[in-house]
TORKOL-4160 file (C-alpha; in steps of 0.2 Angstrom, whole numbers, padded with zeros to 4 digits, m for minus):
321
<pt num="1" X="m0047" Y="0104" Z="m0099"/>
<pt num="2" X="m0045" Y="0085" Z="m0095"/>
<pt num="3" X="m0028" Y="0078" Z="m0096"/>
<pt num="4" X="m0021" Y="0067" Z="m0111"/>
<pt num="5" X="m0021" Y="0048" Z="m0108"/>
<pt num="6" X="m0004" Y="0042" Z="m0107"/>
<pt num="7" X="0005" Y="0058" Z="m0096"/>
<pt num="8" X="0014" Y="0062" Z="m0080"/>
<pt num="9" X="0010" Y="0078" Z="m0073"/>
<pt num="10" X="0018" Y="0085" Z="m0055"/>
<pt num="11" X="0016" Y="0099" Z="m0045"/>
<pt num="12" X="0009" Y="0106" Z="m0030"/>
<pt num="13" X="m0008" Y="0108" Z="m0023"/>
<pt num="14" X="m0008" Y="0125" Z="m0014"/>
<pt num="15" X="m0020" Y="0131" Z="m0003"/>
<pt num="16" X="m0021" Y="0146" Z="0012"/>
<pt num="17" X="m0027" Y="0141" Z="0030"/>
<pt num="18" X="m0041" Y="0155" Z="0033"/>
<pt num="19" X="m0037" Y="0160" Z="0050"/>
<pt num="20" X="m0018" Y="0166" Z="0047"/>
<pt num="21" X="m0016" Y="0165" Z="0029"/>
<pt num="22" X="m0001" Y="0153" Z="0030"/>
<pt num="23" X="0002" Y="0141" Z="0014"/>
<pt num="24" X="m0005" Y="0124" Z="0013"/>
<pt num="25" X="0005" Y="0114" Z="0000"/>
<pt num="26" X="0006" Y="0097" Z="m0005"/>
<pt num="27" X="0016" Y="0089" Z="m0020"/>
<pt num="28" X="0005" Y="0076" Z="m0030"/>
<pt num="29" X="0010" Y="0068" Z="m0045"/>
<pt num="30" X="m0003" Y="0060" Z="m0057"/>
<pt num="31" X="0000" Y="0046" Z="m0069"/>
<pt num="32" X="m0014" Y="0045" Z="m0083"/>
<pt num="33" X="m0014" Y="0029" Z="m0090"/>
<pt num="34" X="m0017" Y="0025" Z="m0109"/>
<pt num="35" X="m0032" Y="0014" Z="m0105"/>
<pt num="36" X="m0047" Y="0017" Z="m0094"/>
<pt num="37" X="m0046" Y="0010" Z="m0076"/>
<pt num="38" X="m0049" Y="0015" Z="m0059"/>
<pt num="39" X="m0042" Y="0029" Z="m0048"/>
<pt num="40" X="m0031" Y="0024" Z="m0035"/>
<pt num="41" X="m0025" Y="0036" Z="m0023"/>
<pt num="42" X="m0008" Y="0032" Z="m0014"/>
<pt num="43" X="m0001" Y="0043" Z="0001"/>
<pt num="44" X="0014" Y="0046" Z="0008"/>
<pt num="45" X="0020" Y="0056" Z="0023"/>
<pt num="46" X="0004" Y="0057" Z="0033"/>
<pt num="47" X="0018" Y="0058" Z="0046"/>
<pt num="48" X="0032" Y="0068" Z="0040"/>
<pt num="49" X="0047" Y="0057" Z="0046"/>
<pt num="50" X="0041" Y="0041" Z="0040"/>
<pt num="51" X="0054" Y="0042" Z="0025"/>
<pt num="52" X="0051" Y="0024" Z="0020"/>
<pt num="53" X="0034" Y="0027" Z="0015"/>
<pt num="54" X="0040" Y="0044" Z="0006"/>
<pt num="55" X="0053" Y="0036" Z="m0002"/>
<pt num="56" X="0042" Y="0022" Z="m0009"/>
<pt num="57" X="0029" Y="0034" Z="m0017"/>
<pt num="58" X="0043" Y="0046" Z="m0025"/>
<pt num="59" X="0050" Y="0031" Z="m0032"/>
<pt num="60" X="0033" Y="0023" Z="m0039"/>
<pt num="61" X="0028" Y="0040" Z="m0048"/>
<pt num="62" X="0046" Y="0041" Z="m0055"/>
<pt num="63" X="0045" Y="0022" Z="m0060"/>
<pt num="64" X="0026" Y="0019" Z="m0067"/>
<pt num="65" X="0026" Y="0020" Z="m0086"/>
<pt num="66" X="0009" Y="0029" Z="m0091"/>
<pt num="67" X="0009" Y="0019" Z="m0107"/>
<pt num="68" X="0007" Y="0002" Z="m0098"/>
<pt num="69" X="m0005" Y="0011" Z="m0085"/>
<pt num="70" X="m0025" Y="0007" Z="m0085"/>
<pt num="71" X="m0033" Y="0020" Z="m0076"/>
<pt num="72" X="m0026" Y="0036" Z="m0065"/>
<pt num="73" X="m0015" Y="0034" Z="m0051"/>
<pt num="74" X="m0012" Y="0049" Z="m0041"/>
<pt num="75" X="0001" Y="0052" Z="m0028"/>
<pt num="76" X="0004" Y="0062" Z="m0014"/>
<pt num="77" X="0022" Y="0059" Z="m0010"/>
<pt num="78" X="0023" Y="0070" Z="0006"/>
<pt num="79" X="0006" Y="0073" Z="0015"/>
<pt num="80" X="0013" Y="0082" Z="0032"/>
<pt num="81" X="0026" Y="0095" Z="0024"/>
<pt num="82" X="0025" Y="0104" Z="0040"/>
<pt num="83" X="0032" Y="0089" Z="0051"/>
<pt num="84" X="0044" Y="0084" Z="0035"/>
<pt num="85" X="0051" Y="0102" Z="0034"/>
<pt num="86" X="0052" Y="0101" Z="0054"/>
<pt num="87" X="0059" Y="0085" Z="0059"/>
<pt num="88" X="0042" Y="0085" Z="0070"/>
<pt num="89" X="0037" Y="0066" Z="0073"/>
<pt num="90" X="0017" Y="0062" Z="0071"/>
<pt num="91" X="0011" Y="0080" Z="0074"/>
<pt num="92" X="0006" Y="0096" Z="0062"/>
<pt num="93" X="0018" Y="0107" Z="0071"/>
<pt num="94" X="0005" Y="0122" Z="0069"/>
<pt num="95" X="m0009" Y="0116" Z="0081"/>
<pt num="96" X="0000" Y="0098" Z="0090"/>
<pt num="97" X="m0013" Y="0087" Z="0080"/>
<pt num="98" X="m0009" Y="0071" Z="0073"/>
<pt num="99" X="m0016" Y="0069" Z="0056"/>
<pt num="100" X="m0024" Y="0053" Z="0057"/>
<pt num="101" X="m0036" Y="0062" Z="0068"/>
<pt num="102" X="m0041" Y="0076" Z="0058"/>
<pt num="103" X="m0049" Y="0069" Z="0042"/>
<pt num="104" X="m0062" Y="0074" Z="0032"/>
<pt num="105" X="m0057" Y="0091" Z="0040"/>
<pt num="106" X="m0063" Y="0107" Z="0038"/>
<pt num="107" X="m0058" Y="0123" Z="0032"/>
<pt num="108" X="m0061" Y="0134" Z="0047"/>
<pt num="109" X="m0055" Y="0123" Z="0060"/>
<pt num="110" X="m0035" Y="0121" Z="0066"/>
<pt num="111" X="m0020" Y="0121" Z="0053"/>
<pt num="112" X="m0020" Y="0102" Z="0054"/>
<pt num="113" X="m0038" Y="0101" Z="0051"/>
<pt num="114" X="m0040" Y="0114" Z="0036"/>
<pt num="115" X="m0024" Y="0102" Z="0027"/>
<pt num="116" X="m0037" Y="0087" Z="0029"/>
<pt num="117" X="m0051" Y="0097" Z="0020"/>
<pt num="118" X="m0041" Y="0103" Z="0006"/>
<pt num="119" X="m0034" Y="0086" Z="0003"/>
<pt num="120" X="m0050" Y="0076" Z="0005"/>
<pt num="121" X="m0059" Y="0088" Z="m0005"/>
<pt num="122" X="m0047" Y="0088" Z="m0021"/>
<pt num="123" X="m0039" Y="0071" Z="m0019"/>
<pt num="124" X="m0045" Y="0058" Z="m0007"/>
<pt num="125" X="m0065" Y="0060" Z="m0011"/>
<pt num="126" X="m0060" Y="0055" Z="m0028"/>
<pt num="127" X="m0052" Y="0039" Z="m0025"/>
<pt num="128" X="m0060" Y="0020" Z="m0030"/>
<pt num="129" X="m0046" Y="0013" Z="m0020"/>
<pt num="130" X="m0032" Y="0022" Z="m0007"/>
<pt num="131" X="m0016" Y="0014" Z="0000"/>
<pt num="132" X="m0011" Y="0025" Z="0016"/>
<pt num="133" X="0009" Y="0023" Z="0016"/>
<pt num="134" X="0018" Y="0023" Z="0035"/>
<pt num="135" X="0036" Y="0021" Z="0040"/>
<pt num="136" X="0040" Y="0020" Z="0057"/>
<pt num="137" X="0039" Y="0038" Z="0064"/>
<pt num="138" X="0054" Y="0045" Z="0074"/>
<pt num="139" X="0054" Y="0037" Z="0092"/>
<pt num="140" X="0046" Y="0019" Z="0086"/>
<pt num="141" X="0050" Y="0003" Z="0078"/>
<pt num="142" X="0039" Y="m0008" Z="0070"/>
<pt num="143" X="0039" Y="m0025" Z="0060"/>
<pt num="144" X="0030" Y="m0022" Z="0043"/>
<pt num="145" X="0010" Y="m0026" Z="0044"/>
<pt num="146" X="m0004" Y="m0018" Z="0035"/>
<pt num="147" X="m0022" Y="m0015" Z="0041"/>
<pt num="148" X="m0038" Y="m0016" Z="0029"/>
<pt num="149" X="m0058" Y="m0010" Z="0035"/>
<pt num="150" X="m0071" Y="m0021" Z="0040"/>
<pt num="151" X="m0086" Y="m0010" Z="0034"/>
<pt num="152" X="m0099" Y="m0023" Z="0035"/>
<pt num="153" X="m0102" Y="m0021" Z="0016"/>
<pt num="154" X="m0097" Y="m0039" Z="0010"/>
<pt num="155" X="m0091" Y="m0035" Z="m0007"/>
<pt num="156" X="m0082" Y="m0020" Z="m0001"/>
<pt num="157" X="m0072" Y="m0028" Z="0013"/>
<pt num="158" X="m0068" Y="m0045" Z="0000"/>
<pt num="159" X="m0061" Y="m0031" Z="m0010"/>
<pt num="160" X="m0050" Y="m0022" Z="0005"/>
<pt num="161" X="m0045" Y="m0038" Z="0012"/>
<pt num="162" X="m0039" Y="m0044" Z="m0004"/>
<pt num="163" X="m0029" Y="m0029" Z="m0007"/>
<pt num="164" X="m0022" Y="m0029" Z="0010"/>
<pt num="165" X="m0017" Y="m0049" Z="0005"/>
<pt num="166" X="m0009" Y="m0043" Z="m0012"/>
<pt num="167" X="0003" Y="m0032" Z="m0002"/>
<pt num="168" X="0015" Y="m0047" Z="0003"/>
<pt num="169" X="0016" Y="m0042" Z="0021"/>
<pt num="170" X="0014" Y="m0056" Z="0034"/>
<pt num="171" X="0004" Y="m0046" Z="0048"/>
<pt num="172" X="m0014" Y="m0042" Z="0040"/>
<pt num="173" X="m0024" Y="m0032" Z="0053"/>
<pt num="174" X="m0043" Y="m0031" Z="0053"/>
<pt num="175" X="m0050" Y="m0014" Z="0057"/>
<pt num="176" X="m0069" Y="m0014" Z="0061"/>
<pt num="177" X="m0077" Y="0001" Z="0055"/>
<pt num="178" X="m0088" Y="0011" Z="0069"/>
<pt num="179" X="m0103" Y="0020" Z="0063"/>
<pt num="180" X="m0103" Y="0028" Z="0081"/>
<pt num="181" X="m0086" Y="0034" Z="0081"/>
<pt num="182" X="m0076" Y="0048" Z="0073"/>
<pt num="183" X="m0067" Y="0040" Z="0056"/>
<pt num="184" X="m0054" Y="0052" Z="0059"/>
<pt num="185" X="m0040" Y="0043" Z="0049"/>
<pt num="186" X="m0039" Y="0044" Z="0030"/>
<pt num="187" X="m0039" Y="0026" Z="0027"/>
<pt num="188" X="m0056" Y="0024" Z="0038"/>
<pt num="189" X="m0064" Y="0039" Z="0030"/>
<pt num="190" X="m0060" Y="0032" Z="0012"/>
<pt num="191" X="m0068" Y="0015" Z="0018"/>
<pt num="192" X="m0082" Y="0023" Z="0026"/>
<pt num="193" X="m0088" Y="0029" Z="0009"/>
<pt num="194" X="m0087" Y="0013" Z="0001"/>
<pt num="195" X="m0071" Y="0014" Z="m0007"/>
<pt num="196" X="m0057" Y="0000" Z="m0002"/>
<pt num="197" X="m0042" Y="0005" Z="0008"/>
<pt num="198" X="m0028" Y="0001" Z="0016"/>
<pt num="199" X="m0015" Y="0007" Z="0028"/>
<pt num="200" X="0003" Y="m0001" Z="0026"/>
<pt num="201" X="0018" Y="0001" Z="0038"/>
<pt num="202" X="0037" Y="m0002" Z="0035"/>
<pt num="203" X="0050" Y="0007" Z="0040"/>
<pt num="204" X="0054" Y="0012" Z="0059"/>
<pt num="205" X="0064" Y="0027" Z="0070"/>
<pt num="206" X="0063" Y="0039" Z="0056"/>
<pt num="207" X="0077" Y="0030" Z="0046"/>
<pt num="208" X="0077" Y="0030" Z="0026"/>
<pt num="209" X="0080" Y="0011" Z="0024"/>
<pt num="210" X="0079" Y="0003" Z="0007"/>
<pt num="211" X="0076" Y="m0015" Z="0013"/>
<pt num="212" X="0059" Y="m0008" Z="0019"/>
<pt num="213" X="0056" Y="0005" Z="0007"/>
<pt num="214" X="0058" Y="m0010" Z="m0005"/>
<pt num="215" X="0044" Y="m0020" Z="0005"/>
<pt num="216" X="0032" Y="m0004" Z="m0001"/>
<pt num="217" X="0038" Y="m0004" Z="m0018"/>
<pt num="218" X="0033" Y="m0023" Z="m0020"/>
<pt num="219" X="0016" Y="m0021" Z="m0012"/>
<pt num="220" X="0012" Y="m0006" Z="m0022"/>
<pt num="221" X="0018" Y="m0014" Z="m0038"/>
<pt num="222" X="0009" Y="m0030" Z="m0034"/>
<pt num="223" X="m0009" Y="m0018" Z="m0031"/>
<pt num="224" X="m0008" Y="m0011" Z="m0047"/>
<pt num="225" X="m0006" Y="m0029" Z="m0054"/>
<pt num="226" X="m0021" Y="m0035" Z="m0044"/>
<pt num="227" X="m0032" Y="m0020" Z="m0047"/>
<pt num="228" X="m0029" Y="m0024" Z="m0067"/>
<pt num="229" X="m0019" Y="m0005" Z="m0068"/>
<pt num="230" X="m0003" Y="m0016" Z="m0073"/>
<pt num="231" X="0003" Y="m0030" Z="m0081"/>
<pt num="232" X="0014" Y="m0042" Z="m0072"/>
<pt num="233" X="0014" Y="m0056" Z="m0060"/>
<pt num="234" X="0009" Y="m0053" Z="m0041"/>
<pt num="235" X="0024" Y="m0057" Z="m0030"/>
<pt num="236" X="0019" Y="m0069" Z="m0015"/>
<pt num="237" X="0033" Y="m0075" Z="m0004"/>
<pt num="238" X="0026" Y="m0073" Z="0014"/>
<pt num="239" X="0014" Y="m0083" Z="0025"/>
<pt num="240" X="0001" Y="m0071" Z="0032"/>
<pt num="241" X="m0004" Y="m0070" Z="0051"/>
<pt num="242" X="m0022" Y="m0063" Z="0051"/>
<pt num="243" X="m0023" Y="m0052" Z="0066"/>
<pt num="244" X="m0039" Y="m0044" Z="0075"/>
<pt num="245" X="m0043" Y="m0034" Z="0092"/>
<pt num="246" X="m0029" Y="m0022" Z="0087"/>
<pt num="247" X="m0023" Y="m0012" Z="0104"/>
<pt num="248" X="m0015" Y="0003" Z="0107"/>
<pt num="249" X="m0007" Y="0002" Z="0125"/>
<pt num="250" X="m0004" Y="0021" Z="0131"/>
<pt num="251" X="0004" Y="0027" Z="0148"/>
<pt num="252" X="m0006" Y="0039" Z="0160"/>
<pt num="253" X="0015" Y="0040" Z="0169"/>
<pt num="254" X="0027" Y="0054" Z="0165"/>
<pt num="255" X="0045" Y="0046" Z="0166"/>
<pt num="256" X="0056" Y="0034" Z="0156"/>
<pt num="257" X="0051" Y="0019" Z="0148"/>
<pt num="258" X="0062" Y="0003" Z="0146"/>
<pt num="259" X="0053" Y="m0010" Z="0136"/>
<pt num="260" X="0058" Y="m0029" Z="0137"/>
<pt num="261" X="0049" Y="m0035" Z="0120"/>
<pt num="262" X="0054" Y="m0036" Z="0103"/>
<pt num="263" X="0041" Y="m0033" Z="0086"/>
<pt num="264" X="0036" Y="m0049" Z="0080"/>
<pt num="265" X="0034" Y="m0057" Z="0095"/>
<pt num="266" X="0020" Y="m0066" Z="0104"/>
<pt num="267" X="0017" Y="m0060" Z="0121"/>
<pt num="268" X="0005" Y="m0069" Z="0135"/>
<pt num="269" X="m0011" Y="m0060" Z="0143"/>
<pt num="270" X="m0003" Y="m0052" Z="0158"/>
<pt num="271" X="0016" Y="m0054" Z="0151"/>
<pt num="272" X="0027" Y="m0040" Z="0159"/>
<pt num="273" X="0032" Y="m0031" Z="0143"/>
<pt num="274" X="0042" Y="m0018" Z="0151"/>
<pt num="275" X="0046" Y="m0005" Z="0165"/>
<pt num="276" X="0041" Y="0014" Z="0168"/>
<pt num="277" X="0055" Y="0020" Z="0180"/>
<pt num="278" X="0056" Y="0039" Z="0188"/>
<pt num="279" X="0070" Y="0053" Z="0183"/>
<pt num="280" X="0081" Y="0046" Z="0197"/>
<pt num="281" X="0079" Y="0027" Z="0192"/>
<pt num="282" X="0066" Y="0022" Z="0202"/>
<pt num="283" X="0052" Y="0009" Z="0198"/>
<pt num="284" X="0035" Y="0016" Z="0195"/>
<pt num="285" X="0027" Y="0003" Z="0186"/>
<pt num="286" X="0028" Y="m0015" Z="0179"/>
<pt num="287" X="0018" Y="m0014" Z="0159"/>
<pt num="288" X="0008" Y="m0028" Z="0156"/>
<pt num="289" X="0002" Y="m0034" Z="0141"/>
<pt num="290" X="m0018" Y="m0034" Z="0140"/>
<pt num="291" X="m0020" Y="m0047" Z="0127"/>
<pt num="292" X="m0012" Y="m0062" Z="0120"/>
<pt num="293" X="m0006" Y="m0056" Z="0103"/>
<pt num="294" X="0008" Y="m0051" Z="0092"/>
<pt num="295" X="0019" Y="m0036" Z="0095"/>
<pt num="296" X="0018" Y="m0025" Z="0079"/>
<pt num="297" X="0025" Y="m0008" Z="0086"/>
<pt num="298" X="0038" Y="m0004" Z="0102"/>
<pt num="299" X="0040" Y="0015" Z="0107"/>
<pt num="300" X="0059" Y="0015" Z="0105"/>
<pt num="301" X="0061" Y="0033" Z="0115"/>
<pt num="302" X="0063" Y="0031" Z="0135"/>
<pt num="303" X="0055" Y="0050" Z="0137"/>
<pt num="304" X="0037" Y="0045" Z="0139"/>
<pt num="305" X="0023" Y="0056" Z="0147"/>
<pt num="306" X="0002" Y="0053" Z="0149"/>
<pt num="307" X="m0006" Y="0047" Z="0131"/>
<pt num="308" X="0009" Y="0041" Z="0124"/>
<pt num="309" X="0008" Y="0024" Z="0115"/>
<pt num="310" X="0022" Y="0013" Z="0121"/>
<pt num="311" X="0019" Y="m0003" Z="0111"/>
<pt num="312" X="0005" Y="m0009" Z="0100"/>
<pt num="313" X="m0003" Y="m0029" Z="0098"/>
<pt num="314" X="m0015" Y="m0038" Z="0091"/>
<pt num="315" X="m0022" Y="m0055" Z="0092"/>
<pt num="316" X="m0020" Y="m0069" Z="0082"/>
<pt num="317" X="m0036" Y="m0073" Z="0072"/>
<pt num="318" X="m0028" Y="m0087" Z="0060"/>
<pt num="319" X="m0014" Y="m0092" Z="0048"/>
<pt num="320" X="m0009" Y="m0097" Z="0032"/>
<pt num="321" X="m0003" Y="m0113" Z="0029"/>
């Protein structure tokens, strides 16, 4: 039976992991607008301790009036409940996988891959537009930025970039969609299906900070207005830098990381960004920037192991005047 227009519902999507019979559960709220319109999916808690994105998703569900909404707004408040409950940064505790590497998933894979499969089948695959909320996990500081996906489809790309611009965040990153690479992040998978999708970052270090929650809320309200789903005027208070060539700088060392950079800083190629030392404080490596670009994220936890991202940056393609 179809839900009535102009109503809200909330509850748990529940499945069982076939290999162990463990439950897989997602808290999801749906707002059915009083008039027709697109299906927008908003998802918080891909990483379970990114609380600013989670809180923004929760508040959005509670504030949107279905009588004023056109279309359907489906909100997953916390995707990665196992990490959220266990205060686990970045990964699904059952398998150690980063959920951004698991979409579209499989029911016969690891626990995290099964999570992705069920959420994708039930929610994500039905989206017309998608916003993935992040908020800076436990060991990372970041400056607000968002990402849209360049697929080569001019109409879709224009819509994705317009969503990112509407979010009212000063750093807007273009991510190329590579057909020959596994598109394992939820927003990349969605873009690969021909649906505009963005990933939005605001918050840091696993702290619930309302100034960063409000960045998300402003952006989400703007998206609803931009898509014609809600009445109102878009808030536009920032000058944007448009970034490309996004780089995750990873370490191949085990030791302690001492950053000497800040979020938002413009680095030169070859500039020393920090130092890695051993457990006796002896120098091991000076870490240099591989490109000229703006720092978006810095690992603030000293302990590192091979494969850890220690900072992220992207090159400036253009700026708004």
